MOPAC internal coordinates of N, CA, C and O (Angstrom, degrees):
PM7 1SCF
backbone

  N    0.0000 0     0.00 0     0.00 0    0    0    0
  C    1.4507 1     0.00 0     0.00 0    1    0    0
  C    1.5247 1   108.82 1     0.00 0    2    1    0
  O    1.2310 1   120.29 1   -45.50 1    3    2    1
  N    1.3121 1   117.06 1   134.50 1    3    2    1
  C    1.4618 1   120.69 1   177.93 1    5    3    2
  C    1.5280 1   111.02 1   -61.59 1    6    5    3
  O    1.2310 1   120.77 1   -21.01 1    7    6    5
  N    1.3259 1   116.13 1   158.99 1    7    6    5
  C    1.4634 1   120.68 1  -178.52 1    9    7    6
  C    1.5185 1   112.52 1   -76.32 1   10    9    7
  O    1.2310 1   119.82 1   152.64 1   11   10    9
  N    1.3290 1   117.94 1   -27.36 1   11   10    9
  C    1.4609 1   120.84 1  -178.86 1   13   11   10
  C    1.5115 1   110.67 1  -114.92 1   14   13   11
  O    1.2310 1   121.28 1   -47.43 1   15   14   13
  N    1.3247 1   115.16 1   132.57 1   15   14   13
  C    1.4612 1   121.99 1   176.88 1   17   15   14
  C    1.5225 1   107.00 1  -130.83 1   18   17   15
  O    1.2310 1   120.47 1   -48.68 1   19   18   17
  N    1.3227 1   116.70 1   131.32 1   19   18   17
  C    1.4581 1   122.77 1  -179.33 1   21   19   18
  C    1.5228 1   108.95 1  -106.78 1   22   21   19
  O    1.2310 1   120.02 1   -50.48 1   23   22   21
  N    1.3278 1   117.56 1   129.52 1   23   22   21
  C    1.4620 1   122.07 1   174.01 1   25   23   22
  C    1.5213 1   106.80 1   -96.22 1   26   25   23
  O    1.2310 1   120.80 1   -52.52 1   27   26   25
  N    1.3258 1   116.08 1   127.48 1   27   26   25
  C    1.4692 1   121.30 1   179.31 1   29   27   26
  C    1.5204 1   108.68 1  -151.11 1   30   29   27
  O    1.2310 1   120.49 1    -7.44 1   31   30   29
  N    1.3261 1   116.66 1   172.56 1   31   30   29
  C    1.4586 1   120.96 1   172.48 1   33   31   30
  C    1.5210 1   107.83 1   -77.81 1   34   33   31
  O    1.2310 1   120.76 1   -30.26 1   35   34   33
  N    1.3428 1   116.15 1   149.74 1   35   34   33
  C    1.4585 1   119.35 1   179.97 1   37   35   34
  C    1.5272 1   109.31 1   -64.35 1   38   37   35
  O    1.2310 1   121.60 1   -20.98 1   39   38   37
  N    1.3296 1   114.53 1   159.02 1   39   38   37
  C    1.4709 1   121.37 1   179.77 1   41   39   38
  C    1.5186 1   109.20 1  -127.43 1   42   41   39
  O    1.2310 1   120.85 1   -25.02 1   43   42   41
  N    1.3144 1   115.97 1   154.98 1   43   42   41
  C    1.4639 1   120.89 1   177.52 1   45   43   42
  C    1.5265 1   108.91 1   -53.85 1   46   45   43
  O    1.2310 1   120.62 1   -45.99 1   47   46   45
  N    1.3216 1   116.41 1   134.01 1   47   46   45
  C    1.4563 1   121.58 1   179.54 1   49   47   46
  C    1.5191 1   114.36 1    93.42 1   50   49   47
  O    1.2310 1   119.77 1   165.71 1   51   50   49
  N    1.3442 1   118.04 1   -14.29 1   51   50   49
  C    1.4704 1   120.53 1   176.69 1   53   51   50
  C    1.5185 1   109.59 1   -59.49 1   54   53   51
  O    1.2310 1   120.98 1   -38.22 1   55   54   53
  N    1.3311 1   115.73 1   141.78 1   55   54   53
  C    1.4675 1   121.79 1   176.64 1   57   55   54
  C    1.5209 1   108.32 1  -125.22 1   58   57   55
  O    1.2310 1   121.11 1   -32.35 1   59   58   57
  N    1.3362 1   115.48 1   147.65 1   59   58   57
  C    1.4625 1   121.34 1  -178.57 1   61   59   58
  C    1.5161 1   108.82 1  -138.50 1   62   61   59
  O    1.2310 1   120.66 1   -37.76 1   63   62   61
  N    1.3318 1   116.34 1   142.24 1   63   62   61
  C    1.4628 1   121.88 1  -178.23 1   65   63   62
  C    1.5237 1   108.80 1  -120.87 1   66   65   63
  O    1.2310 1   120.21 1   -94.72 1   67   66   65
  N    1.3537 1   117.20 1    85.28 1   67   66   65
  C    1.4623 1   119.16 1   179.43 1   69   67   66
  C    1.5265 1   110.97 1   -61.88 1   70   69   67
  O    1.2310 1   120.78 1   -31.13 1   71   70   69
  N    1.3251 1   116.12 1   148.87 1   71   70   69
  C    1.4703 1   120.73 1   176.11 1   73   71   70
  C    1.5224 1   108.75 1   -56.95 1   74   73   71
  O    1.2310 1   120.81 1   -29.34 1   75   74   73
  N    1.2968 1   116.06 1   150.66 1   75   74   73
  C    1.4690 1   124.06 1   176.66 1   77   75   74
  C    1.5282 1   113.45 1    68.94 1   78   77   75
  O    1.2310 1   119.98 1  -159.16 1   79   78   77
  N    1.3309 1   117.65 1    20.84 1   79   78   77
  C    1.4615 1   120.30 1   173.79 1   81   79   78
  C    1.5234 1   108.37 1  -119.24 1   82   81   79
  O    1.2310 1   121.01 1   -21.81 1   83   82   81
  N    1.3262 1   115.68 1   158.19 1   83   82   81
  C    1.4611 1   120.94 1  -174.08 1   85   83   82
  C    1.5248 1   113.80 1   -73.20 1   86   85   83
  O    1.2310 1   120.39 1   149.23 1   87   86   85
  N    1.3273 1   116.85 1   -30.77 1   87   86   85
  C    1.4633 1   119.56 1  -175.57 1   89   87   86
  C    1.5234 1   110.20 1  -158.63 1   90   89   87
  O    1.2310 1   121.45 1   -12.60 1   91   90   89
  N    1.3305 1   114.83 1   167.40 1   91   90   89
  C    1.4640 1   120.36 1   176.05 1   93   91   90
  C    1.5226 1   109.26 1   -69.99 1   94   93   91
  O    1.2310 1   121.05 1   -27.69 1   95   94   93
  N    1.3240 1   115.59 1   152.31 1   95   94   93
  C    1.4635 1   122.04 1   176.79 1   97   95   94
  C    1.5228 1   108.22 1  -132.59 1   98   97   95
  O    1.2310 1   121.32 1   -20.90 1   99   98   97
  N    1.3165 1   115.09 1   159.10 1   99   98   97
  C    1.4520 1   119.54 1   174.39 1  101   99   98
  C    1.5259 1   108.35 1   -67.46 1  102  101   99
  O    1.2310 1   121.06 1   -39.80 1  103  102  101
  N    1.3297 1   115.59 1   140.20 1  103  102  101
  C    1.4600 1   120.75 1   179.32 1  105  103  102
  C    1.5250 1   109.89 1   -57.62 1  106  105  103
  O    1.2310 1   120.11 1   139.77 1  107  106  105
  N    1.3119 1   117.39 1   -40.23 1  107  106  105
  C    1.4656 1   120.98 1   179.22 1  109  107  106
  C    1.5281 1   110.71 1   -55.78 1  110  109  107
  O    1.2310 1   119.97 1   137.34 1  111  110  109
  N    1.3293 1   117.66 1   -42.66 1  111  110  109
  C    1.4649 1   121.45 1   179.63 1  113  111  110
  C    1.5245 1   111.01 1   -66.78 1  114  113  111
  O    1.2310 1   120.30 1   137.03 1  115  114  113
  N    1.3342 1   117.04 1   -42.97 1  115  114  113
  C    1.4629 1   120.67 1   179.49 1  117  115  114
  C    1.5269 1   110.87 1   -60.73 1  118  117  115
  O    1.2310 1   120.43 1   137.43 1  119  118  117
  N    1.3264 1   116.78 1   -42.57 1  119  118  117
  C    1.4609 1   120.45 1  -179.35 1  121  119  118
  C    1.5246 1   111.54 1   -69.75 1  122  121  119
  O    1.2310 1   120.21 1   144.59 1  123  122  121
  N    1.3166 1   117.21 1   -35.41 1  123  122  121
  C    1.4636 1   120.68 1   176.66 1  125  123  122
  C    1.5212 1   109.89 1   -65.16 1  126  125  123
  O    1.2310 1   120.22 1   136.59 1  127  126  125
  N    1.3341 1   117.18 1   -43.41 1  127  126  125
  C    1.4658 1   121.15 1   177.52 1  129  127  126
  C    1.5249 1   111.19 1   -62.54 1  130  129  127
  O    1.2310 1   120.21 1   149.79 1  131  130  129
  N    1.3088 1   117.21 1   -30.21 1  131  130  129
  C    1.4697 1   122.94 1   179.96 1  133  131  130
  C    1.5337 1   110.70 1   -81.85 1  134  133  131
  O    1.2310 1   120.07 1   174.38 1  135  134  133
  N    1.3275 1   117.47 1    -5.62 1  135  134  133
  C    1.4696 1   124.30 1  -179.07 1  137  135  134
  C    1.5271 1   112.03 1    63.73 1  138  137  135
  O    1.2310 1   120.43 1  -144.48 1  139  138  137
  N    1.3216 1   116.78 1    35.52 1  139  138  137
  C    1.4625 1   121.29 1   176.76 1  141  139  138
  C    1.5253 1   108.42 1   -70.76 1  142  141  139
  O    1.2310 1   120.67 1   -39.26 1  143  142  141
  N    1.3286 1   116.32 1   140.74 1  143  142  141
  C    1.4598 1   120.81 1   178.67 1  145  143  142
  C    1.5257 1   109.47 1   -74.98 1  146  145  143
  O    1.2310 1   120.82 1   -13.07 1  147  146  145
  N    1.3191 1   116.04 1   166.93 1  147  146  145
  C    1.4587 1   120.44 1   179.03 1  149  147  146
  C    1.5200 1   112.58 1   -57.30 1  150  149  147
  O    1.2310 1   120.57 1   137.31 1  151  150  149
  N    1.3402 1   116.51 1   -42.69 1  151  150  149
  C    1.4666 1   120.78 1   179.68 1  153  151  150
  C    1.5263 1   110.69 1   -65.04 1  154  153  151
  O    1.2310 1   120.23 1   139.69 1  155  154  153
  N    1.3339 1   117.16 1   -40.31 1  155  154  153
  C    1.4667 1   120.77 1   178.56 1  157  155  154
  C    1.5215 1   110.65 1   -65.97 1  158  157  155
  O    1.2310 1   120.55 1   135.75 1  159  158  157
  N    1.3238 1   116.56 1   -44.25 1  159  158  157
  C    1.4683 1   120.85 1  -178.64 1  161  159  158
  C    1.5232 1   111.09 1   -58.67 1  162  161  159
  O    1.2310 1   121.11 1   136.50 1  163  162  161
  N    1.3233 1   115.48 1   -43.50 1  163  162  161
  C    1.4588 1   120.96 1  -175.47 1  165  163  162
  C    1.5282 1   112.23 1   -56.46 1  166  165  163
  O    1.2310 1   120.20 1   143.64 1  167  166  165
  N    1.3255 1   117.23 1   -36.36 1  167  166  165
  C    1.4654 1   121.07 1  -174.55 1  169  167  166
  C    1.5213 1   113.66 1  -110.86 1  170  169  167
  O    1.2310 1   119.47 1  -160.42 1  171  170  169
  N    1.3480 1   118.61 1    19.58 1  171  170  169
  C    1.4668 1   121.06 1  -176.87 1  173  171  170
  C    1.5241 1   110.30 1   -68.68 1  174  173  171
  O    1.2310 1   119.50 1   -58.60 1  175  174  173
  N    1.3419 1   118.55 1   121.40 1  175  174  173
  C    1.4652 1   120.61 1  -177.16 1  177  175  174
  C    1.5280 1   113.65 1   -80.14 1  178  177  175
  O    1.2310 1   121.87 1   -33.77 1  179  178  177
  N    1.3169 1   114.02 1   146.23 1  179  178  177
  C    1.4631 1   122.40 1   174.45 1  181  179  178
  C    1.5277 1   107.18 1  -137.64 1  182  181  179
  O    1.2310 1   120.73 1   -18.41 1  183  182  181
  N    1.3206 1   116.21 1   161.59 1  183  182  181
  C    1.4645 1   121.47 1   174.72 1  185  183  182
  C    1.5200 1   107.70 1  -116.60 1  186  185  183
  O    1.2310 1   121.19 1   -46.12 1  187  186  185
  N    1.3217 1   115.33 1   133.88 1  187  186  185
  C    1.4561 1   121.95 1  -177.10 1  189  187  186
  C    1.5261 1   109.24 1  -121.69 1  190  189  187
  O    1.2310 1   120.99 1   -44.29 1  191  190  189
  N    1.3192 1   115.72 1   135.71 1  191  190  189
  C    1.4652 1   121.33 1   175.35 1  193  191  190
  C    1.5248 1   107.55 1  -118.89 1  194  193  191
  O    1.2310 1   120.75 1   -46.17 1  195  194  193
  N    1.3240 1   116.17 1   133.83 1  195  194  193
  C    1.4646 1   121.12 1  -179.40 1  197  195  194
  C    1.5227 1   110.67 1   -53.84 1  198  197  195
  O    1.2310 1   121.07 1   -50.30 1  199  198  197
  N    1.3170 1   115.56 1   129.70 1  199  198  197
  C    1.4542 1   121.31 1   178.03 1  201  199  198
  C    1.5135 1   114.84 1    79.11 1  202  201  199
  O    1.2310 1   120.26 1   175.41 1  203  202  201
  N    1.3382 1   117.10 1    -4.59 1  203  202  201
  C    1.4754 1   120.85 1  -177.14 1  205  203  202
  C    1.5196 1   112.93 1  -119.95 1  206  205  203
  O    1.2310 1   119.92 1   166.77 1  207  206  205
  N    1.3195 1   117.75 1   -13.23 1  207  206  205
  C    1.4570 1   119.86 1  -176.47 1  209  207  206
  C    1.5200 1   110.95 1    75.34 1  210  209  207
  O    1.2310 1   120.82 1    28.48 1  211  210  209
  N    1.3301 1   116.04 1  -151.52 1  211  210  209
  C    1.4625 1   120.65 1  -178.75 1  213  211  210
  C    1.5240 1   110.14 1   -74.14 1  214  213  211
  O    1.2310 1   120.94 1   -51.86 1  215  214  213
  N    1.3220 1   115.80 1   128.14 1  215  214  213
  C    1.4658 1   121.00 1   179.86 1  217  215  214
  C    1.5265 1   111.88 1  -113.38 1  218  217  215
  O    1.2310 1   120.25 1   172.45 1  219  218  217
  N    1.3260 1   117.14 1    -7.55 1  219  218  217
  C    1.4653 1   122.09 1   178.38 1  221  219  218
  C    1.5146 1   108.85 1  -158.10 1  222  221  219
  O    1.2310 1   121.00 1   -33.10 1  223  222  221
  N    1.3284 1   115.68 1   146.90 1  223  222  221
  C    1.4565 1   122.48 1   176.41 1  225  223  222
  C    1.5155 1   107.05 1  -147.37 1  226  225  223
  O    1.2310 1   120.32 1   -53.03 1  227  226  225
  N    1.3227 1   116.99 1   126.97 1  227  226  225
  C    1.4672 1   120.92 1  -176.36 1  229  227  226
  C    1.5336 1   111.41 1   -50.22 1  230  229  227
  O    1.2310 1   120.96 1   -51.90 1  231  230  229
  N    1.3362 1   115.78 1   128.10 1  231  230  229
  C    1.4572 1   121.12 1   174.05 1  233  231  230
  C    1.5139 1   116.19 1    84.25 1  234  233  231
  O    1.2310 1   119.74 1  -178.79 1  235  234  233
  N    1.3214 1   118.10 1     1.21 1  235  234  233
  C    1.4593 1   121.73 1  -178.60 1  237  235  234
  C    1.5298 1   109.66 1  -121.91 1  238  237  235
  O    1.2310 1   120.93 1   -28.26 1  239  238  237
  N    1.3228 1   115.83 1   151.74 1  239  238  237
  C    1.4670 1   121.00 1  -179.99 1  241  239  238
  C    1.5303 1   110.75 1   -62.88 1  242  241  239
  O    1.2310 1   121.19 1   -38.80 1  243  242  241
  N    1.3129 1   115.32 1   141.20 1  243  242  241
  C    1.4695 1   121.31 1   178.04 1  245  243  242
  C    1.5273 1   108.70 1   -66.52 1  246  245  243
  O    1.2310 1   119.55 1   -42.90 1  247  246  245
  N    1.3416 1   118.47 1   137.10 1  247  246  245
  C    1.4642 1   120.06 1   177.89 1  249  247  246
  C    1.5295 1   111.17 1   -54.21 1  250  249  247
  O    1.2310 1   120.85 1   -37.18 1  251  250  249
  N    1.3099 1   115.99 1   142.82 1  251  250  249
  C    1.4683 1   121.60 1  -177.34 1  253  251  250
  C    1.5288 1   111.96 1   -53.07 1  254  253  251
  O    1.2310 1   120.10 1   142.49 1  255  254  253
  N    1.3178 1   117.41 1   -37.51 1  255  254  253
  C    1.4672 1   121.29 1  -178.03 1  257  255  254
  C    1.5295 1   112.73 1   -65.11 1  258  257  255
  O    1.2310 1   119.97 1   161.26 1  259  258  257
  N    1.3349 1   117.67 1   -18.74 1  259  258  257
  C    1.4638 1   121.13 1  -176.12 1  261  259  258
  C    1.5245 1   113.50 1  -115.32 1  262  261  259
  O    1.2310 1   119.74 1  -172.84 1  263  262  261
  N    1.3167 1   118.11 1     7.16 1  263  262  261
  C    1.4673 1   120.96 1   177.37 1  265  263  262
  C    1.5270 1   109.20 1   -75.11 1  266  265  263
  O    1.2310 1   120.79 1   -42.73 1  267  266  265
  N    1.3144 1   116.10 1   137.27 1  267  266  265
  C    1.4688 1   119.85 1   177.14 1  269  267  266
  C    1.5256 1   108.67 1   -70.99 1  270  269  267
  O    1.2310 1   119.99 1   -50.67 1  271  270  269
  N    1.3230 1   117.62 1   129.33 1  271  270  269
  C    1.4692 1   119.45 1   178.38 1  273  271  270
  C    1.5318 1   110.63 1   -68.39 1  274  273  271
  O    1.2310 1   120.90 1   -23.72 1  275  274  273
  N    1.3116 1   115.88 1   156.28 1  275  274  273
  C    1.4662 1   120.73 1   178.22 1  277  275  274
  C    1.5254 1   109.44 1   -55.14 1  278  277  275
  O    1.2310 1   120.73 1   -46.53 1  279  278  277
  N    1.3070 1   116.21 1   133.47 1  279  278  277
  C    1.4583 1   120.74 1   178.76 1  281  279  278
  C    1.5170 1   114.86 1    79.74 1  282  281  279
  O    1.2310 1   120.08 1  -170.55 1  283  282  281
  N    1.3251 1   117.46 1     9.45 1  283  282  281
  C    1.4668 1   120.48 1  -179.23 1  285  283  282
  C    1.5271 1   110.18 1   -61.43 1  286  285  283
  O    1.2310 1   120.98 1   -40.45 1  287  286  285
  N    1.3151 1   115.73 1   139.55 1  287  286  285
  C    1.4612 1   120.99 1   179.80 1  289  287  286
  C    1.5262 1   111.55 1   -77.72 1  290  289  287
  O    1.2310 1   120.16 1   154.58 1  291  290  289
  N    1.3338 1   117.29 1   -25.42 1  291  290  289
  C    1.4597 1   121.47 1  -178.21 1  293  291  290
  C    1.5206 1   109.90 1  -133.00 1  294  293  291
  O    1.2310 1   121.17 1   -34.36 1  295  294  293
  N    1.3182 1   115.36 1   145.64 1  295  294  293
  C    1.4641 1   121.70 1   176.09 1  297  295  294
  C    1.5244 1   107.61 1  -158.59 1  298  297  295
  O    1.2310 1   120.92 1   -18.31 1  299  298  297
  N    1.3082 1   115.85 1   161.69 1  299  298  297
  C    1.4629 1   121.08 1   175.26 1  301  299  298
  C    1.5201 1   106.94 1  -104.59 1  302  301  299
  O    1.2310 1   120.48 1   -47.59 1  303  302  301
  N    1.3255 1   116.69 1   132.41 1  303  302  301
  C    1.4599 1   121.94 1   178.35 1  305  303  302
  C    1.5203 1   106.52 1  -115.48 1  306  305  303
  O    1.2310 1   120.25 1   -60.54 1  307  306  305
  N    1.3262 1   117.13 1   119.46 1  307  306  305
  C    1.4617 1   121.52 1   178.56 1  309  307  306
  C    1.5200 1   107.04 1  -106.23 1  310  309  307
  O    1.2310 1   120.90 1   -56.21 1  311  310  309
  N    1.3259 1   115.88 1   123.79 1  311  310  309
  C    1.4593 1   120.73 1  -178.12 1  313  311  310
  C    1.5166 1   108.75 1  -129.14 1  314  313  311
  O    1.2310 1   120.86 1   -47.66 1  315  314  313
  N    1.3184 1   115.96 1   132.34 1  315  314  313
  C    1.4561 1   120.87 1   177.22 1  317  315  314
  C    1.5187 1   108.16 1   -94.05 1  318  317  315
  O    1.2310 1   120.49 1   -51.12 1  319  318  317
  N    1.3123 1   116.67 1   128.88 1  319  318  317
  C    1.4576 1   121.52 1  -179.69 1  321  319  318
  C    1.5216 1   108.21 1   -93.57 1  322  321  319
  O    1.2310 1   120.43 1   -53.97 1  323  322  321
  N    1.3184 1   116.77 1   126.03 1  323  322  321
  C    1.4654 1   122.28 1  -178.14 1  325  323  322
  C    1.5244 1   110.39 1   -52.03 1  326  325  323
  O    1.2310 1   121.30 1   -44.55 1  327  326  325
  N    1.3227 1   115.12 1   135.45 1  327  326  325
  C    1.4480 1   120.73 1   178.48 1  329  327  326
  C    1.5154 1   114.90 1    83.90 1  330  329  327
  O    1.2310 1   120.15 1   175.68 1  331  330  329
  N    1.3153 1   117.32 1    -4.32 1  331  330  329
  C    1.4596 1   120.52 1  -178.43 1  333  331  330
  C    1.5216 1   112.21 1   -93.73 1  334  333  331
  O    1.2310 1   119.67 1   164.69 1  335  334  333
  N    1.3078 1   118.23 1   -15.31 1  335  334  333
  C    1.4641 1   121.03 1  -177.91 1  337  335  334
  C    1.5050 1   109.60 1  -114.32 1  338  337  335
  O    1.2310 1   120.10 1   180.00 1  339  338  337

């Protein structure tokens, strides 16, 4: 996992590859399938790592390449605090 991760709202053209799926999909398509409203879509948070693309997206499984292995000594925990988003 890269040392720096940026949390931002998704942008047009962003792609995400949730674990247990065959391929990456556009974030817009994933949110449409999730039936997210326009207001929700606009502010949907993602985490981006330089050179790796999206490594996290609220409500979706972490890509297999970025899952912490069992017994890992270090991991990143992203938690959304109610009322903050």
